[in-house]
N, C-alpha and C positions, 0 to 999 in steps of 0.2 A: 314357404316353398310349396309348389303345386304337388298334388297327389295324382298319380296315374294308375289306372286299373289294367291288369293284364290277365290273360287266361292261358293256362298250360295246355298245350295240345296233347301231351302225353298222358297226364292224369286227370285233366278236366278241372283242376283247381283254379279258382279265381283269387287274385291277390292284388294288393295295392302297394305302390312304392312312392315315397317322397323323393323327388329329385329335381334339380334345376331344369328350367324350360329348355336350356341348350342340350340337355341329355334326354329329352322326352322320346326321341326316336332310337336311342341306344338299346341294344338287346338287354333283356332282363331274364335272370334265372329264376325259375320256380323255387319256392321255399323247400320243396322236396328234392331239389338238385337237378331237375330237368332243364334243358336249355331251349326247347322248342315252344316258345311262347309268342303270343300275339297281343299287341296293345289294343284295348277295347275303347270304343267311343263312349265316353261318359257324358251324361246330360246333367244339368244343374237345375234343381227345382227351387224356386224362390217363392216364399209365401209370406203372409202377414198383411198388415195394413200400414199405410204411410199417413203421415199428417200433412196431406196435401191442402193447399189453400182452397177455400171455397170458390166456386165459379163467380165471376163478376156478373152482376145483374145489369141489364140494359144492353145497348148495342154491341157491336163487334162480334161477329159470329164464331167464336171458338172453333171447335172441331175435334175435341177430345184428344186422342193420342197423337195425332199428327199436326196439331197446331192450326188446323183449318185449311191446310194446303190441298188435301185430296179427299177427305172424308167429310161427311156431313152429319 
């Protein structure tokens, strides 16, 4: 279940709620009992390394992230 982050406009507290995506826009009460909250835009940071296959040697000009369509 996705987690959504909210901020209370009354006390300034930031909190998270787990709720179904269908309820992502529903109002959320602050843990302190206030009801004037706003949903925050959260970003996701992904890090680490992947075991990507080594580039092919020889012809066929690749192109990195876009598969050779628009970047060189």
